[in-house]
The first five atom37 places (N, CA, C, CB, O) and aatype in JSON, in Angstrom:
{
  "aatype": [12, 5, 11, 3, 0, 1, 13, 8, 9, 7, 5, 9, 19, 1, 8, 1, 9, 13, 14, 13, 1, 7, 19, 9, 13, 3, 19, 3, 14, 19, 13, 3, 2, 16, 6, 6, 17, 18, 6, 0, 9, 14, 6, 15, 9, 1, 14, 0, 1, 3, 5, 14, 13, 18, 8, 10, 10, 0, 6, 2, 3, 6, 16, 6, 18, 19, 0, 18, 19, 15, 6, 5, 2, 10, 10, 0, 3, 3, 15, 7, 10, 14, 10, 1, 8, 14, 5, 9, 0, 3, 18, 13, 6, 9, 16, 7, 3, 7, 5, 13, 1, 14, 1, 3, 9, 14, 10, 2],
  "atom_mask": [
    [1, 1, 1, 1, 1],
    [1, 1, 1, 1, 1],
    [1, 1, 1, 1, 1],
    [1, 1, 1, 1, 1],
    [1, 1, 1, 1, 1],
    [1, 1, 1, 1, 1],
    [1, 1, 1, 1, 1],
    [1, 1, 1, 1, 1],
    [1, 1, 1, 1, 1],
    [1, 1, 1, 0, 1],
    [1, 1, 1, 1, 1],
    [1, 1, 1, 1, 1],
    [1, 1, 1, 1, 1],
    [1, 1, 1, 1, 1],
    [1, 1, 1, 1, 1],
    [1, 1, 1, 1, 1],
    [1, 1, 1, 1, 1],
    [1, 1, 1, 1, 1],
    [1, 1, 1, 1, 1],
    [1, 1, 1, 1, 1],
    [1, 1, 1, 1, 1],
    [1, 1, 1, 0, 1],
    [1, 1, 1, 1, 1],
    [1, 1, 1, 1, 1],
    [1, 1, 1, 1, 1],
    [1, 1, 1, 1, 1],
    [1, 1, 1, 1, 1],
    [1, 1, 1, 1, 1],
    [1, 1, 1, 1, 1],
    [1, 1, 1, 1, 1],
    [1, 1, 1, 1, 1],
    [1, 1, 1, 1, 1],
    [1, 1, 1, 1, 1],
    [1, 1, 1, 1, 1],
    [1, 1, 1, 1, 1],
    [1, 1, 1, 1, 1],
    [1, 1, 1, 1, 1],
    [1, 1, 1, 1, 1],
    [1, 1, 1, 1, 1],
    [1, 1, 1, 1, 1],
    [1, 1, 1, 1, 1],
    [1, 1, 1, 1, 1],
    [1, 1, 1, 1, 1],
    [1, 1, 1, 1, 1],
    [1, 1, 1, 1, 1],
    [1, 1, 1, 1, 1],
    [1, 1, 1, 1, 1],
    [1, 1, 1, 1, 1],
    [1, 1, 1, 1, 1],
    [1, 1, 1, 1, 1],
    [1, 1, 1, 1, 1],
    [1, 1, 1, 1, 1],
    [1, 1, 1, 1, 1],
    [1, 1, 1, 1, 1],
    [1, 1, 1, 1, 1],
    [1, 1, 1, 1, 1],
    [1, 1, 1, 1, 1],
    [1, 1, 1, 1, 1],
    [1, 1, 1, 1, 1],
    [1, 1, 1, 1, 1],
    [1, 1, 1, 1, 1],
    [1, 1, 1, 1, 1],
    [1, 1, 1, 1, 1],
    [1, 1, 1, 1, 1],
    [1, 1, 1, 1, 1],
    [1, 1, 1, 1, 1],
    [1, 1, 1, 1, 1],
    [1, 1, 1, 1, 1],
    [1, 1, 1, 1, 1],
    [1, 1, 1, 1, 1],
    [1, 1, 1, 1, 1],
    [1, 1, 1, 1, 1],
    [1, 1, 1, 1, 1],
    [1, 1, 1, 1, 1],
    [1, 1, 1, 1, 1],
    [1, 1, 1, 1, 1],
    [1, 1, 1, 1, 1],
    [1, 1, 1, 1, 1],
    [1, 1, 1, 1, 1],
    [1, 1, 1, 0, 1],
    [1, 1, 1, 1, 1],
    [1, 1, 1, 1, 1],
    [1, 1, 1, 1, 1],
    [1, 1, 1, 1, 1],
    [1, 1, 1, 1, 1],
    [1, 1, 1, 1, 1],
    [1, 1, 1, 1, 1],
    [1, 1, 1, 1, 1],
    [1, 1, 1, 1, 1],
    [1, 1, 1, 1, 1],
    [1, 1, 1, 1, 1],
    [1, 1, 1, 1, 1],
    [1, 1, 1, 1, 1],
    [1, 1, 1, 1, 1],
    [1, 1, 1, 1, 1],
    [1, 1, 1, 0, 1],
    [1, 1, 1, 1, 1],
    [1, 1, 1, 0, 1],
    [1, 1, 1, 1, 1],
    [1, 1, 1, 1, 1],
    [1, 1, 1, 1, 1],
    [1, 1, 1, 1, 1],
    [1, 1, 1, 1, 1],
    [1, 1, 1, 1, 1],
    [1, 1, 1, 1, 1],
    [1, 1, 1, 1, 1],
    [1, 1, 1, 1, 1],
    [1, 1, 1, 1, 1]
  ],
  "atom_positions": [
    [[-49.1, 40.99, -9.26], [-50.11, 40.58, -8.31], [-51.5, 40.83, -8.9], [-49.94, 41.33, -6.97], [-51.81, 41.95, -9.3]],
    [[-52.3, 39.81, -8.96], [-53.65, 39.89, -9.51], [-54.6, 40.47, -8.46], [-54.14, 38.5, -9.97], [-54.45, 40.21, -7.27]],
    [[-55.57, 41.24, -8.92], [-56.58, 41.77, -8.0], [-57.96, 41.43, -8.54], [-56.42, 43.3, -7.82], [-58.12, 41.06, -9.7]],
    [[-58.95, 41.55, -7.68], [-60.31, 41.27, -8.1], [-60.79, 42.34, -9.07], [-61.26, 41.19, -6.89], [-60.42, 43.51, -8.96]],
    [[-61.61, 41.92, -10.01], [-62.14, 42.85, -11.01], [-63.1, 43.84, -10.35], [-62.86, 42.08, -12.13], [-63.95, 43.46, -9.54]],
    [[-62.96, 45.09, -10.7], [-63.81, 46.15, -10.17], [-65.14, 46.22, -10.91], [-63.09, 47.49, -10.26], [-66.16, 46.63, -10.34]],
    [[-65.14, 45.82, -12.18], [-66.36, 45.86, -13.0], [-66.83, 44.44, -13.25], [-66.1, 46.59, -14.34], [-66.09, 43.48, -13.02]],
    [[-68.07, 44.28, -13.72], [-68.64, 42.95, -13.89], [-69.28, 42.79, -15.26], [-69.67, 42.67, -12.8], [-69.61, 43.77, -15.94]],
    [[-69.45, 41.54, -15.65], [-70.12, 41.23, -16.91], [-71.53, 41.82, -16.88], [-70.16, 39.69, -17.17], [-72.26, 41.66, -15.91]],
    [[-71.88, 42.49, -17.96], [-73.17, 43.14, -18.06], [-73.16, 44.61, -17.65], [0.0, 0.0, 0.0], [-74.16, 45.3, -17.82]],
    [[-72.05, 45.07, -17.12], [-71.96, 46.47, -16.69], [-71.61, 47.36, -17.88], [-70.91, 46.64, -15.57], [-70.8, 46.99, -18.73]],
    [[-72.22, 48.54, -17.94], [-71.91, 49.51, -18.98], [-70.8, 50.42, -18.45], [-73.19, 50.35, -19.39], [-70.88, 50.95, -17.35]],
    [[-69.77, 50.57, -19.28], [-68.6, 51.36, -18.9], [-68.22, 52.29, -20.04], [-67.42, 50.44, -18.53], [-68.7, 52.15, -21.17]],
    [[-67.36, 53.24, -19.72], [-66.81, 54.12, -20.76], [-65.31, 54.2, -20.57], [-67.46, 55.55, -20.69], [-64.78, 53.98, -19.48]],
    [[-64.63, 54.51, -21.66], [-63.17, 54.63, -21.61], [-62.79, 55.95, -20.95], [-62.56, 54.53, -23.02], [-63.43, 56.97, -21.18]],
    [[-61.76, 55.91, -20.15], [-61.3, 57.08, -19.41], [-60.7, 58.14, -20.33], [-60.28, 56.66, -18.36], [-60.8, 59.33, -20.05]],
    [[-60.07, 57.72, -21.43], [-59.37, 58.65, -22.33], [-60.1, 58.84, -23.66], [-57.95, 58.16, -22.59], [-60.31, 59.96, -24.11]],
    [[-60.49, 57.73, -24.27], [-61.06, 57.78, -25.61], [-62.59, 57.8, -25.57], [-60.58, 56.61, -26.44], [-63.19, 57.26, -24.63]],
    [[-63.23, 58.41, -26.57], [-64.69, 58.59, -26.55], [-65.47, 57.36, -27.02], [-65.07, 59.77, -27.42], [-66.08, 57.36, -28.09]],
    [[-65.44, 56.31, -26.2], [-66.31, 55.16, -26.49], [-66.8, 54.55, -25.19], [-65.56, 54.11, -27.33], [-66.23, 54.76, -24.12]],
    [[-67.88, 53.8, -25.34], [-68.49, 53.12, -24.19], [-68.98, 51.77, -24.65], [-69.66, 53.96, -23.58], [-69.02, 51.5, -25.85]],
    [[-69.35, 50.92, -23.71], [-69.83, 49.6, -24.09], [-70.24, 48.79, -22.89], [0.0, 0.0, 0.0], [-70.22, 49.26, -21.75]],
    [[-70.62, 47.56, -23.17], [-71.03, 46.63, -22.11], [-70.0, 45.51, -22.05], [-72.47, 46.07, -22.37], [-69.56, 44.99, -23.07]],
    [[-69.62, 45.13, -20.83], [-68.62, 44.09, -20.61], [-69.24, 42.72, -20.86], [-68.03, 44.17, -19.16], [-70.3, 42.41, -20.32]],
    [[-68.58, 41.89, -21.7], [-69.08, 40.54, -21.92], [-68.11, 39.45, -21.48], [-69.39, 40.35, -23.37], [-68.46, 38.27, -21.49]],
    [[-66.88, 39.84, -21.08], [-65.93, 38.86, -20.55], [-64.84, 39.63, -19.81], [-65.32, 37.97, -21.7], [-64.61, 40.81, -20.06]],
    [[-64.18, 38.93, -18.88], [-63.11, 39.54, -18.08], [-61.94, 38.58, -18.02], [-63.62, 39.9, -16.64], [-62.11, 37.39, -17.75]],
    [[-60.74, 39.1, -18.26], [-59.5, 38.36, -18.04], [-58.88, 38.89, -16.74], [-58.5, 38.52, -19.26], [-58.77, 40.1, -16.59]],
    [[-58.48, 38.02, -15.81], [-57.92, 38.5, -14.55], [-56.63, 39.3, -14.72], [-57.65, 37.32, -13.64], [-56.33, 40.19, -13.92]],
    [[-55.87, 38.99, -15.77], [-54.67, 39.74, -16.15], [-54.63, 39.78, -17.68], [-53.35, 39.08, -15.55], [-55.4, 39.09, -18.35]],
    [[-53.74, 40.59, -18.22], [-53.61, 40.73, -19.67], [-53.5, 39.37, -20.36], [-52.38, 41.59, -20.01], [-52.69, 38.53, -19.96]],
    [[-54.31, 39.17, -21.39], [-54.31, 37.9, -22.13], [-54.59, 38.16, -23.61], [-55.35, 36.92, -21.54], [-55.53, 37.61, -24.18]],
    [[-53.76, 39.0, -24.2], [-53.88, 39.3, -25.62], [-52.49, 39.15, -26.22], [-54.48, 40.75, -25.86], [-51.57, 38.7, -25.54]],
    [[-52.33, 39.53, -27.47], [-51.04, 39.32, -28.13], [-50.03, 40.39, -27.74], [-51.22, 39.31, -29.64], [-50.39, 41.51, -27.35]],
    [[-48.77, 40.03, -27.86], [-47.7, 40.99, -27.62], [-47.77, 42.13, -28.63], [-46.32, 40.29, -27.69], [-47.51, 43.28, -28.29]],
    [[-48.13, 41.81, -29.86], [-48.27, 42.83, -30.91], [-49.32, 43.86, -30.51], [-48.64, 42.17, -32.25], [-49.11, 45.06, -30.68]],
    [[-50.46, 43.4, -29.99], [-51.52, 44.3, -29.55], [-50.99, 45.22, -28.45], [-52.75, 43.51, -29.05], [-51.2, 46.43, -28.48]],
    [[-50.3, 44.64, -27.48], [-49.79, 45.4, -26.34], [-48.77, 46.45, -26.78], [-49.16, 44.45, -25.32], [-48.83, 47.6, -26.34]],
    [[-47.85, 46.05, -27.63], [-46.8, 46.96, -28.09], [-47.33, 48.08, -28.98], [-45.73, 46.19, -28.84], [-46.68, 49.11, -29.14]],
    [[-48.51, 47.89, -29.58], [-49.11, 48.92, -30.43], [-49.64, 50.1, -29.62], [-50.24, 48.32, -31.26], [-49.91, 51.17, -30.18]],
    [[-49.79, 49.92, -28.33], [-50.27, 51.01, -27.47], [-49.09, 51.94, -27.19], [-50.88, 50.46, -26.13], [-48.02, 51.48, -26.79]],
    [[-49.28, 53.25, -27.39], [-48.17, 54.17, -27.1], [-47.67, 53.98, -25.66], [-48.62, 55.63, -27.32], [-48.47, 53.87, -24.73]],
    [[-46.36, 53.95, -25.49], [-45.78, 53.65, -24.19], [-46.27, 54.61, -23.11], [-44.27, 53.72, -24.29], [-46.41, 54.21, -21.95]],
    [[-46.53, 55.84, -23.47], [-46.96, 56.84, -22.48], [-48.32, 56.52, -21.87], [-47.0, 58.21, -23.12], [-48.64, 57.01, -20.78]],
    [[-49.13, 55.71, -22.55], [-50.45, 55.35, -22.01], [-50.64, 53.84, -21.91], [-51.55, 55.93, -22.88], [-51.74, 53.37, -21.65]],
    [[-49.56, 53.07, -22.11], [-49.64, 51.61, -22.06], [-49.97, 51.15, -20.63], [-48.3, 50.97, -22.54], [-49.27, 51.52, -19.69]],
    [[-51.02, 50.35, -20.46], [-51.41, 49.91, -19.12], [-50.54, 48.77, -18.6], [-52.86, 49.49, -19.12], [-49.91, 48.05, -19.37]],
    [[-50.53, 48.62, -17.3], [-49.86, 47.48, -16.67], [-50.57, 46.19, -17.07], [-49.82, 47.64, -15.13], [-51.78, 46.2, -17.3]],
    [[-49.83, 45.1, -17.15], [-50.41, 43.81, -17.54], [-51.12, 43.11, -16.38], [-49.32, 42.9, -18.08], [-52.04, 42.32, -16.6]],
    [[-50.7, 43.39, -15.15], [-51.18, 42.63, -13.99], [-52.43, 43.26, -13.37], [-50.07, 42.54, -12.95], [-52.47, 43.55, -12.17]],
    [[-53.42, 43.46, -14.19], [-54.71, 43.98, -13.76], [-55.78, 43.34, -14.63], [-54.77, 45.55, -13.84], [-55.46, 42.8, -15.69]],
    [[-57.04, 43.39, -14.22], [-58.08, 42.84, -15.09], [-58.17, 43.6, -16.41], [-59.43, 42.88, -14.37], [-57.98, 44.82, -16.47]],
    [[-58.46, 42.85, -17.47], [-58.74, 43.41, -18.79], [-60.13, 42.94, -19.19], [-57.66, 42.97, -19.85], [-60.51, 41.8, -18.92]],
    [[-60.88, 43.83, -19.83], [-62.29, 43.59, -20.13], [-62.53, 43.56, -21.63], [-63.15, 44.66, -19.48], [-61.97, 44.35, -22.39]],
    [[-63.4, 42.63, -22.02], [-63.86, 42.54, -23.41], [-65.18, 43.29, -23.45], [-64.02, 41.03, -23.89], [-66.11, 42.99, -22.7]],
    [[-65.27, 44.27, -24.34], [-66.47, 45.1, -24.43], [-67.11, 45.0, -25.8], [-66.14, 46.55, -24.13], [-66.43, 44.92, -26.82]],
    [[-68.43, 45.0, -25.82], [-69.17, 45.31, -27.04], [-69.22, 46.84, -27.02], [-70.64, 44.62, -27.09], [-70.04, 47.43, -26.34]],
    [[-68.33, 47.45, -27.78], [-68.08, 48.88, -27.68], [-68.67, 49.64, -28.86], [-66.59, 49.15, -27.6], [-68.97, 49.08, -29.91]],
    [[-68.84, 50.95, -28.63], [-69.34, 51.81, -29.69], [-68.9, 53.25, -29.43], [-70.88, 51.73, -29.8], [-68.71, 53.67, -28.29]],
    [[-68.75, 53.97, -30.53], [-68.53, 55.4, -30.46], [-69.55, 56.06, -31.39], [-67.06, 55.79, -30.85], [-70.5, 55.4, -31.81]],
    [[-69.39, 57.31, -31.7], [-70.38, 58.0, -32.54], [-70.44, 57.43, -33.96], [-70.06, 59.48, -32.61], [-71.46, 57.57, -34.63]],
    [[-69.36, 56.79, -34.42], [-69.31, 56.32, -35.8], [-69.61, 54.84, -36.01], [-67.99, 56.61, -36.35], [-70.18, 54.47, -37.03]],
    [[-69.22, 53.99, -35.05], [-69.27, 52.56, -35.33], [-69.39, 51.72, -34.06], [-68.04, 52.13, -36.1], [-69.3, 52.24, -32.94]],
    [[-69.59, 50.42, -34.26], [-69.62, 49.45, -33.17], [-68.5, 48.44, -33.41], [-71.02, 48.74, -33.07], [-68.19, 48.13, -34.56]],
    [[-67.91, 47.94, -32.34], [-66.78, 47.01, -32.46], [-66.58, 46.31, -31.13], [-65.48, 47.76, -32.89], [-67.29, 46.58, -30.16]],
    [[-65.61, 45.4, -31.08], [-65.23, 44.74, -29.83], [-63.92, 45.37, -29.37], [-65.08, 43.18, -30.01], [-62.99, 45.53, -30.16]],
    [[-63.85, 45.74, -28.09], [-62.66, 46.38, -27.53], [-62.12, 45.53, -26.38], [-62.98, 47.82, -27.05], [-62.85, 44.78, -25.75]],
    [[-60.83, 45.68, -26.14], [-60.15, 44.99, -25.04], [-59.48, 46.1, -24.24], [-59.1, 43.89, -25.56], [-58.57, 46.76, -24.74]],
    [[-59.92, 46.31, -22.99], [-59.53, 47.49, -22.25], [-59.09, 47.14, -20.83], [-60.68, 48.5, -22.21], [-59.72, 46.31, -20.16]],
    [[-58.02, 47.76, -20.38], [-57.53, 47.56, -19.01], [-58.47, 48.23, -18.01], [-56.09, 48.11, -18.86], [-59.15, 49.2, -18.32]],
    [[-58.48, 47.68, -16.81], [-59.33, 48.24, -15.76], [-58.99, 49.7, -15.49], [-59.19, 47.43, -14.48], [-59.89, 50.51, -15.26]],
    [[-57.7, 50.05, -15.5], [-57.31, 51.42, -15.18], [-57.89, 52.43, -16.17], [-55.81, 51.54, -15.16], [-57.96, 53.62, -15.86]],
    [[-58.3, 51.98, -17.36], [-58.82, 52.89, -18.37], [-60.34, 52.88, -18.48], [-58.23, 52.54, -19.7], [-60.9, 53.43, -19.43]],
    [[-61.01, 52.25, -17.52], [-62.47, 52.22, -17.56], [-63.09, 52.97, -16.39], [-62.97, 50.79, -17.57], [-62.53, 53.04, -15.29]],
    [[-64.25, 53.53, -16.66], [-65.08, 54.18, -15.65], [-66.49, 53.66, -15.82], [-65.03, 55.74, -15.77], [-66.91, 53.35, -16.93]],
    [[-67.23, 53.57, -14.73], [-68.64, 53.19, -14.83], [-69.37, 54.26, -15.64], [-69.29, 53.03, -13.41], [-69.11, 55.45, -15.49]],
    [[-70.29, 53.82, -16.5], [-71.09, 54.75, -17.29], [-72.49, 54.79, -16.69], [-71.13, 54.34, -18.81], [-73.24, 53.81, -16.78]],
    [[-72.83, 55.9, -16.08], [-74.14, 56.05, -15.48], [-75.02, 57.0, -16.27], [-74.01, 56.55, -14.05], [-75.97, 57.58, -15.73]],
    [[-74.71, 57.18, -17.56], [-75.45, 58.14, -18.38], [-76.89, 57.72, -18.63], [-74.74, 58.33, -19.69], [-77.76, 58.57, -18.87]],
    [[-77.15, 56.41, -18.58], [-78.49, 55.93, -18.88], [-78.81, 55.89, -20.37], [0.0, 0.0, 0.0], [-79.92, 55.51, -20.75]],
    [[-77.87, 56.28, -21.2], [-78.09, 56.25, -22.66], [-78.08, 54.81, -23.15], [-77.01, 57.09, -23.4], [-77.29, 54.0, -22.67]],
    [[-78.94, 54.49, -24.11], [-78.97, 53.11, -24.62], [-77.73, 52.79, -25.46], [-80.23, 52.88, -25.45], [-77.08, 53.68, -26.01]],
    [[-77.43, 51.51, -25.54], [-76.37, 51.04, -26.43], [-77.02, 50.47, -27.68], [-75.48, 49.96, -25.73], [-78.13, 49.95, -27.62]],
    [[-76.34, 50.58, -28.81], [-76.9, 50.12, -30.09], [-76.13, 48.95, -30.7], [-76.94, 51.27, -31.07], [-76.46, 48.51, -31.8]],
    [[-75.1, 48.45, -30.02], [-74.23, 47.42, -30.6], [-75.08, 46.24, -31.06], [-73.16, 46.95, -29.56], [-75.9, 45.74, -30.29]],
    [[-74.92, 45.78, -32.31], [-75.78, 44.72, -32.85], [-75.59, 43.35, -32.2], [-75.54, 44.59, -34.31], [-76.45, 42.49, -32.37]],
    [[-74.51, 43.12, -31.47], [-74.28, 41.82, -30.85], [-74.8, 41.73, -29.42], [-72.81, 41.51, -30.86], [-74.7, 40.67, -28.8]],
    [[-75.34, 42.79, -28.89], [-75.82, 42.77, -27.5], [-76.81, 41.63, -27.28], [-76.48, 44.11, -27.15], [-76.71, 40.92, -26.28]],
    [[-77.76, 41.45, -28.18], [-78.77, 40.4, -28.01], [-78.16, 39.0, -28.06], [-79.85, 40.53, -29.09], [-78.76, 38.05, -27.55]],
    [[-76.98, 38.85, -28.66], [-76.31, 37.55, -28.69], [-75.77, 37.16, -27.32], [-75.17, 37.57, -29.7], [-75.67, 35.98, -27.0]],
    [[-75.43, 38.14, -26.5], [-74.78, 37.91, -25.21], [-75.68, 38.17, -24.0], [-73.57, 38.77, -25.11], [-75.49, 37.58, -22.94]],
    [[-76.66, 39.06, -24.17], [-77.44, 39.51, -23.01], [-78.94, 39.54, -23.26], [-76.98, 40.88, -22.61], [-79.41, 39.69, -24.38]],
    [[-79.66, 39.37, -22.16], [-81.07, 39.69, -22.1], [-81.15, 41.0, -21.32], [-81.94, 38.53, -21.43], [-80.46, 41.15, -20.31]],
    [[-81.97, 41.93, -21.77], [-82.11, 43.19, -21.05], [-83.34, 43.08, -20.17], [-82.22, 44.41, -22.04], [-84.44, 42.82, -20.65]],
    [[-83.15, 43.28, -18.87], [-84.22, 43.13, -17.9], [-85.14, 44.35, -17.94], [-83.65, 42.92, -16.48], [-84.83, 45.36, -18.57]],
    [[-86.26, 44.24, -17.26], [-87.23, 45.33, -17.22], [-86.67, 46.62, -16.65], [0.0, 0.0, 0.0], [-87.13, 47.7, -17.0]],
    [[-85.66, 46.51, -15.78], [-85.06, 47.73, -15.21], [-83.81, 48.17, -15.98], [-84.7, 47.49, -13.75], [-83.04, 49.0, -15.5]],
    [[-83.62, 47.61, -17.2], [-82.53, 48.04, -18.07], [-81.18, 47.42, -17.8], [0.0, 0.0, 0.0], [-80.18, 47.85, -18.37]],
    [[-81.12, 46.4, -16.94], [-79.86, 45.72, -16.66], [-79.57, 44.69, -17.75], [-79.9, 45.04, -15.26], [-80.48, 44.18, -18.39]],
    [[-78.29, 44.39, -17.95], [-77.86, 43.4, -18.93], [-77.57, 42.1, -18.2], [-76.61, 43.9, -19.74], [-76.61, 42.02, -17.42]],
    [[-78.4, 41.08, -18.44], [-78.2, 39.78, -17.81], [-77.6, 38.84, -18.85], [-79.55, 39.2, -17.23], [-78.18, 38.66, -19.92]],
    [[-76.43, 38.24, -18.55], [-75.79, 37.34, -19.52], [-76.69, 36.17, -19.92], [-74.49, 36.8, -18.96], [-77.35, 35.56, -19.07]],
    [[-76.71, 35.87, -21.2], [-77.4, 34.67, -21.69], [-76.53, 33.46, -21.35], [-77.68, 34.76, -23.24], [-75.33, 33.59, -21.15]],
    [[-77.14, 32.32, -21.29], [-76.41, 31.08, -21.03], [-75.84, 30.55, -22.33], [-77.33, 30.02, -20.37], [-76.38, 29.62, -22.93]],
    [[-74.74, 31.15, -22.77], [-74.07, 30.73, -24.0], [-72.58, 30.58, -23.72], [-74.32, 31.75, -25.16], [-72.03, 31.31, -22.9]],
    [[-71.94, 29.64, -24.38], [-70.49, 29.53, -24.21], [-69.78, 30.65, -24.95], [-69.99, 28.16, -24.7], [-70.14, 30.97, -26.08]],
    [[-68.77, 31.24, -24.32], [-67.96, 32.28, -24.98], [-66.78, 31.58, -25.65], [-67.46, 33.37, -23.95], [-66.17, 30.68, -25.08]],
    [[-66.48, 32.0, -26.86], [-65.35, 31.43, -27.59], [-64.12, 32.26, -27.36], [-65.65, 31.34, -29.08], [-63.06, 31.94, -27.9]]
  ]
}
């Protein structure tokens, strides 16, 4: 059963278990990645498929990357700390109050 996404494009979130955070740039209503990707997740922490999954411009202390994360593993990030991901400007305009507004670009 599909449910509405709790988070939205442009929202800054952090992972519930692992030390990374990022901004959401796309949402899948249910799991839409490869079986290989899904099976690579340890079974003890493997998320359910029938929930929203989010594409993040993610970063940790060492690097920036794109992450694909289940809703159950995300929390809102209210730290107010800036993000440094180099692709942010490709997807978003940052408003005067620090919000991320999606640019009018097609997502591939």
